[in-house]
C-alpha positions as CSV (number, residue, x, y, z in Angstrom):
1,M,0.2,0.0,0.0
2,L,2.7,2.5,1.0
3,A,4.8,1.7,-1.9
4,R,1.7,2.5,-4.2
5,I,1.1,5.9,-2.2
6,S,5.1,6.6,-2.9
7,R,4.8,5.9,-6.5
8,G,1.9,7.9,-6.8
9,V,3.4,11.0,-5.1
10,G,6.5,10.5,-7.2
11,L,4.2,10.4,-10.4
12,A,2.3,13.5,-9.4
13,V,5.4,15.6,-8.9
14,R,7.2,14.4,-11.9
15,S,4.1,14.9,-14.2
16,G,3.5,18.4,-12.9
17,A,7.3,19.3,-13.7
18,A,8.1,17.1,-16.8
19,P,7.5,20.1,-19.3
20,L,10.3,22.0,-17.8
21,V,13.2,19.5,-18.4
22,L,12.6,17.6,-21.9
23,G,11.1,14.6,-20.6
24,L,13.0,13.5,-17.4
25,R,11.3,10.6,-15.8
26,W,11.7,9.5,-12.1
27,G,9.5,6.5,-12.2
28,T,9.9,3.6,-9.7
29,Q,13.3,2.0,-10.3
30,R,13.1,-1.4,-10.1
31,V,16.2,-3.4,-9.4
32,G,16.6,-7.0,-10.6
33,G,19.0,-9.6,-11.5
34,E,22.0,-10.5,-9.1
35,A,21.3,-7.5,-6.9
36,A,17.6,-8.8,-6.2
37,A,18.9,-12.1,-5.3
38,E,21.8,-11.2,-3.1
39,L,20.3,-8.2,-1.0
40,P,17.4,-8.0,1.3
41,A,14.1,-7.0,0.0
42,P,12.6,-3.5,1.0
43,R,10.0,-4.0,3.6
44,W,7.1,-1.6,2.5
45,G,5.2,0.0,5.2
46,L,4.5,3.6,6.6
47,S,8.4,4.0,7.7
48,L,9.9,3.1,4.5
49,G,7.1,4.8,2.2
50,S,7.6,8.0,4.1
51,K,11.2,7.8,3.5
52,A,11.0,7.2,-0.4
53,V,8.6,10.3,-0.5
54,L,11.2,12.4,0.9
55,D,13.7,11.4,-1.9
56,E,10.8,12.1,-4.5
57,F,10.2,15.5,-3.2
58,F,14.1,16.2,-3.4
59,L,13.9,15.1,-7.0
60,A,10.8,17.6,-7.7
61,T,13.0,20.5,-6.3
62,E,15.6,19.2,-8.8
63,L,13.1,19.3,-11.9
64,V,11.7,22.6,-11.0
65,A,15.0,24.3,-10.5
66,A,17.2,22.5,-13.1
67,P,19.0,24.9,-15.4
68,L,18.7,23.6,-18.8
69,V,21.7,23.6,-21.3
70,P,20.7,25.9,-24.2
71,L,20.8,24.5,-27.8
72,P,23.7,26.1,-29.0
73,E,25.9,24.8,-26.0
74,R,24.5,21.3,-26.5
75,R,26.0,21.3,-30.2
76,R,29.2,22.6,-28.7
77,L,29.2,19.8,-26.1
78,G,28.6,17.1,-28.9
79,R,31.7,18.5,-30.7
80,E,33.6,18.6,-27.3
81,I,32.8,14.8,-26.5
82,S,34.0,13.8,-30.0
83,R,37.3,15.5,-29.7
84,A,37.6,14.4,-26.1
85,L,37.3,10.8,-27.1
86,S,39.8,11.1,-29.8
87,L,42.2,12.6,-27.5
88,Y,41.6,10.1,-24.7
89,A,42.0,7.1,-26.9
90,A,45.2,8.6,-28.3
91,R,46.7,9.0,-25.0
92,N,45.5,5.6,-23.7
93,W,43.4,7.1,-20.9
94,L,40.5,5.1,-21.8
95,E,42.2,1.8,-21.5
96,N,44.2,3.0,-18.5
97,P,42.1,5.6,-16.5
98,R,44.9,5.9,-13.8
99,R,47.3,7.7,-16.3
100,Y,44.5,10.4,-16.4
101,H,45.0,11.5,-12.7
102,P,48.5,12.7,-12.0
103,A,49.4,13.0,-8.3
104,P,48.9,16.8,-7.1
105,P,51.7,18.7,-5.5
106,L,52.1,18.8,-1.8
107,L,49.8,21.4,-0.4
108,E,51.9,24.2,1.5
109,G,50.5,27.0,3.6
110,G,46.7,28.0,2.9
111,R,44.8,30.6,4.9
112,Q,42.9,29.1,8.0
113,D,40.2,31.2,9.8
114,D,38.7,30.3,13.1
115,V,35.0,30.2,13.2
116,G,33.0,29.4,16.4
117,L,30.1,27.0,16.7
118,P,27.8,26.4,20.0
119,W,29.3,22.9,20.5
120,A,33.0,23.6,18.9
121,R,35.3,25.8,17.2
122,Y,36.4,24.8,13.5
123,R,38.7,26.3,11.1
124,H,37.9,27.4,7.5
125,L,40.9,26.5,5.3
126,R,41.2,28.0,1.9
127,F,43.9,27.1,-0.6
128,E,44.4,27.6,-4.4
129,S,43.2,24.3,-5.9
130,G,45.9,24.2,-8.7
131,Y,44.0,21.8,-10.6
132,A,43.7,22.3,-14.6
133,P,42.5,20.2,-17.2
134,H,45.3,18.6,-19.3
135,R,46.6,20.9,-22.1
136,G,44.6,20.0,-25.1
137,E,41.5,18.9,-23.4
138,P,38.4,20.2,-24.7
139,G,36.7,22.8,-22.2
140,R,40.0,23.6,-20.6
141,A,39.6,27.4,-21.2
142,R,36.3,27.6,-20.1
143,W,36.9,25.4,-17.0
144,L,39.8,27.9,-15.8
145,A,37.5,30.9,-16.2
146,Y,35.2,29.6,-13.3
147,E,37.2,32.0,-11.1
148,P,35.3,31.2,-7.7
149,N,36.1,27.3,-8.2
150,R,39.8,27.9,-8.3
151,T,40.0,28.2,-4.6
152,A,39.4,25.0,-2.5
153,H,38.0,25.0,0.7
154,A,37.7,22.9,3.9
155,W,36.1,22.8,7.2
156,I,38.5,21.8,9.7
157,L,37.8,20.3,13.4
158,E,40.9,19.4,15.3
159,H,41.4,18.6,18.7
160,R,44.2,20.0,20.8
161,G,47.0,18.0,22.1
162,A,48.5,14.8,21.0
163,P,48.0,13.8,17.2
164,R,44.5,11.9,16.5
165,P,43.3,10.1,13.6
166,W,41.6,12.4,10.8
167,L,38.5,11.5,9.1
168,V,38.1,13.2,5.7
169,C,34.3,13.7,5.1
170,V,33.5,14.3,1.3
171,P,30.1,15.8,1.1
172,G,27.3,14.8,-1.5
173,Y,25.5,16.9,-4.1
174,R,24.1,20.1,-3.1
175,M,26.0,20.2,0.3
176,G,28.9,22.5,0.7
177,S,28.1,24.7,3.8
178,P,29.3,24.1,7.3
179,T,25.8,23.6,8.8
180,V,24.7,21.2,6.2
181,D,27.9,19.2,6.1
182,F,28.1,19.1,9.9
183,A,24.8,17.7,10.3
184,G,25.3,15.2,7.2
185,F,28.2,13.5,8.5
186,R,27.0,13.7,12.5
187,A,30.3,15.8,13.0
188,R,29.4,16.4,16.8
189,W,29.2,12.8,17.4
190,L,32.2,11.9,15.1
191,H,34.5,14.9,16.8
192,R,33.2,15.1,20.4
193,E,32.1,11.8,21.1
194,L,34.4,9.6,19.2
195,G,37.5,12.1,19.4
196,L,38.1,12.0,15.7
197,N,39.7,15.2,13.8
198,L,37.6,16.1,10.8
199,A,38.2,17.7,7.6
200,I,35.5,18.3,5.2
201,P,36.4,19.6,1.7
202,V,33.9,21.5,-0.5
203,L,33.4,19.9,-3.9
204,P,33.9,22.0,-7.0
205,F,30.9,24.3,-7.9
206,H,29.7,24.1,-4.3
207,G,29.3,26.3,-1.1
208,P,31.8,29.2,-1.6
209,R,33.1,27.7,-5.0
210,R,29.7,27.7,-6.5
211,V,29.4,29.6,-10.1
212,G,25.6,29.1,-10.5
213,R,22.5,30.0,-8.4
214,R,22.7,27.3,-6.3
215,S,25.4,25.2,-4.5
216,G,26.4,22.3,-7.1
217,D,25.0,24.0,-10.3
218,G,27.3,22.9,-13.2
219,F,28.5,19.6,-11.7
220,L,25.5,17.3,-12.8
221,T,23.4,19.6,-15.1
222,G,24.0,18.5,-18.5
223,D,27.2,19.7,-19.6
224,F,29.3,16.4,-19.3
225,V,32.7,17.6,-20.2
226,D,32.2,20.1,-17.1
227,T,31.2,17.2,-15.0
228,L,34.3,15.2,-16.0
229,H,36.5,18.2,-15.1
230,A,34.6,18.8,-11.8
231,Q,35.0,15.2,-10.7
232,A,38.7,15.0,-11.7
233,Q,39.3,18.2,-9.7
234,A,37.2,16.6,-6.8
235,V,39.6,14.0,-6.7
236,W,42.7,16.1,-7.0
237,D,41.5,18.5,-4.1
238,V,40.8,15.6,-1.7
239,R,44.2,14.1,-2.5
240,R,45.9,17.4,-2.0
241,L,44.0,17.5,1.5
242,L,45.3,14.0,2.3
243,G,48.6,15.0,1.7
244,W,48.5,18.1,3.9
245,L,47.1,16.0,6.7
246,R,49.8,13.6,6.5
247,A,52.5,16.4,6.3
248,R,50.9,17.6,9.5
249,R,51.8,13.9,11.0
250,A,48.3,12.5,11.2
251,A,48.2,9.5,13.4
252,R,45.8,7.7,10.6
253,V,43.8,9.1,7.9
254,G,40.2,7.7,6.8
255,L,37.7,8.6,4.2
256,H,34.0,8.7,4.3
257,G,32.0,10.0,1.2
258,L,28.2,10.4,1.1
259,S,26.3,10.3,-2.3
260,L,28.5,12.2,-4.8
261,G,31.1,12.3,-2.1
262,G,30.9,8.4,-1.9
263,Y,31.6,8.2,-5.7
264,T,34.5,10.8,-5.3
265,S,36.1,8.7,-2.2
266,A,35.6,5.4,-4.3
267,L,37.8,7.0,-7.0
268,V,40.3,8.2,-4.4
269,A,40.5,4.7,-3.0
270,A,41.6,3.6,-6.5
271,L,44.5,6.1,-6.5
272,E,45.5,6.3,-2.8
273,P,46.6,3.0,-1.2
274,D,47.7,4.6,2.0
275,L,44.3,5.3,3.5
276,D,43.6,3.5,6.9
277,C,40.0,3.4,6.3
278,V,37.3,4.1,3.2
279,I,33.5,4.3,3.8
280,V,31.4,4.9,0.8
281,G,27.6,5.9,1.7
282,I,24.6,6.0,-0.8
283,P,26.9,6.3,-3.6
284,P,26.3,6.5,-7.5
285,A,28.4,4.5,-9.1
286,D,28.0,5.3,-12.9
287,F,27.1,8.6,-14.0
288,S,25.7,7.6,-17.5
289,R,23.7,4.8,-15.7
290,L,22.1,7.5,-13.4
291,L,21.4,9.6,-16.3
292,R,19.7,6.6,-18.0
293,S,17.6,5.9,-15.1
294,H,16.1,9.4,-15.1
295,L,16.0,10.4,-18.8
296,S,13.1,9.6,-20.8
297,P,13.1,8.0,-24.2
298,L,12.3,11.7,-25.6
299,G,15.4,13.0,-23.9
300,V,17.5,10.1,-25.2
301,S,16.1,10.7,-28.7
302,A,17.1,14.5,-28.3
303,A,20.5,13.8,-27.2
304,R,21.5,11.4,-30.3
305,R,20.1,14.0,-32.7
306,L,22.5,16.7,-31.1
307,G,25.5,14.2,-31.8
308,F,25.9,12.5,-28.9
309,T,24.6,9.1,-27.3
310,L,24.6,7.8,-23.7
311,D,26.9,5.2,-24.7
312,R,29.4,7.9,-25.8
313,I,29.0,9.7,-22.5
314,E,29.7,6.5,-20.7
315,K,32.9,6.0,-22.6
316,L,33.8,9.8,-21.9
317,L,33.3,9.5,-18.2
318,R,35.3,6.2,-18.0
319,V,38.2,8.2,-16.9
320,V,36.7,9.2,-13.7
321,S,34.6,6.2,-12.9
322,P,35.5,4.3,-9.7
323,L,34.3,1.0,-11.8
324,A,37.0,1.5,-14.3
325,L,39.9,1.2,-11.6
326,A,40.8,-1.4,-9.1
327,P,40.8,-0.2,-5.4
328,R,44.1,0.2,-3.9
329,V,42.9,0.3,-0.4
330,P,42.9,-3.3,1.0
331,R,39.3,-5.0,1.1
332,E,39.5,-5.2,4.9
333,R,39.4,-1.2,5.2
334,R,36.5,-0.7,2.6
335,F,33.0,-0.3,3.6
336,L,29.9,0.7,2.1
337,Y,26.1,1.5,3.1
338,A,23.0,2.2,0.7
339,G,19.3,2.3,1.3
340,L,17.0,-0.2,-0.2
341,A,14.4,2.3,-1.1
342,D,16.9,4.9,-2.6
343,R,14.9,6.8,-5.5
344,I,18.0,8.9,-6.5
345,A,20.9,6.6,-6.9
346,S,18.9,3.3,-6.7
347,H,20.9,0.7,-4.5
348,D,22.0,-1.4,-7.7
349,H,24.8,1.4,-7.9
350,A,26.0,0.4,-4.6
351,H,25.7,-3.2,-5.3
352,E,27.8,-3.0,-8.4
353,L,30.5,-1.1,-6.5
354,W,30.3,-3.5,-3.7
355,L,30.8,-6.4,-6.3
356,H,33.9,-4.2,-8.0
357,W,35.3,-3.9,-4.4
358,G,35.3,-7.8,-3.6
359,R,32.1,-7.9,-1.4
360,P,33.5,-6.0,1.6
361,R,31.4,-5.3,4.8
362,A,28.2,-3.4,3.9
363,A,24.9,-2.3,5.5
364,W,21.8,-2.3,3.4
365,Y,19.2,-0.4,5.4
366,Q,15.6,-0.2,5.0
367,G,15.6,3.4,4.0
368,S,16.1,6.1,1.1
369,H,18.8,8.3,0.0
370,V,17.8,11.2,2.1
371,S,17.1,9.0,5.3
372,F,20.8,7.9,5.7
373,V,21.2,10.7,8.3
374,W,19.0,9.4,10.9
375,E,19.4,5.5,10.1
376,E,20.7,3.3,13.2
377,E,22.2,0.8,10.6
378,V,24.4,3.5,9.0
379,R,25.7,4.7,12.4
380,K,26.5,1.2,13.5
381,L,28.2,0.4,10.0
382,V,30.4,3.9,10.6
383,L,31.5,2.8,14.3
384,E,32.1,-0.6,13.0
385,A,34.5,0.5,10.2
386,L,36.2,3.0,12.5
387,S,36.9,0.5,15.3
388,A,37.9,-2.2,12.8
389,C,40.5,0.0,11.2
390,G,42.1,1.2,14.3
391,M,40.6,4.8,14.0
392,L,39.2,4.8,17.4
393,R,41.8,3.0,19.4
394,S,44.3,5.5,18.1
395,A,41.9,8.4,19.2
396,C,41.9,7.4,22.8
């Protein structure tokens, strides 16, 4: 009954907004095959149905406010994708995406400002990102012209006294402000109760780095070349932050990513072998699949007429896909959680990443994308991961 109510709400909000965005559709996402056989089934009822409705309303706000790529820009995008694919093939980046991601230089200096909270003080770290698309890459000049995005930011919560473990918390799409980021990661619990130091980077195009009206505009709004550079820069900036922490003689360093931050963290785990713990929550695993699940046949047909197909987009984004690279962090240090009623990045994304990661410890909770923040199974999984990786023993 509640499943039908949730689907009805979703249908209503999508139907009202659909004319705005060229046929986007957010119908019920059915997960079948291996994932359906291996994972627990959603237990539909008042609780789970309500959580799914929250996802639907979030998606409705995205529909109503989504900036559309103008027609001339879509034609430009088609040309850029063709040029990028030729370049990536010539440089062997499609076959070996690891070569696409050079190690960033050590972060030295940066500006830190103290900010007060009712329960703690944090520092606002700013530093020059230093990221630039490779020479010759399509979209390089446009990307470098996004001036606010050239400065990287992070929120730092650090205990005084002896060195403690650091947990780098990578936020999700539309996050990027201290209030939202601290709430999403339960920063008070992690910092005050568990005794960890926290570093929360701001993703490209988010928070103080935004170039659009809302935090995140431009990252996942249809310009796939910009999406590629945004994701490459996200990885670059997180790796620079990790190097900064290691230079400060961090006792241990772990990584915890949410949603888009989970995707980013999974990609970082394929490039950085020295992480003590990696926790990925509610992750999309494949941007092109995410697009396929939300785009109508009309949208697919329109994209094809403009010179690019979903297969070409998938090939383009391979250089920033965590599924195209083997993880370098050992399996026993990898953890994952996902909601069984997730309407934004359905749990088949997390399942595929889980398989790619060799079936590490995972929590499949009876909830949605938005509900992760109060799910007890998520809290238990995070606590188990931190304990198993020695992050908490070192904090004492």
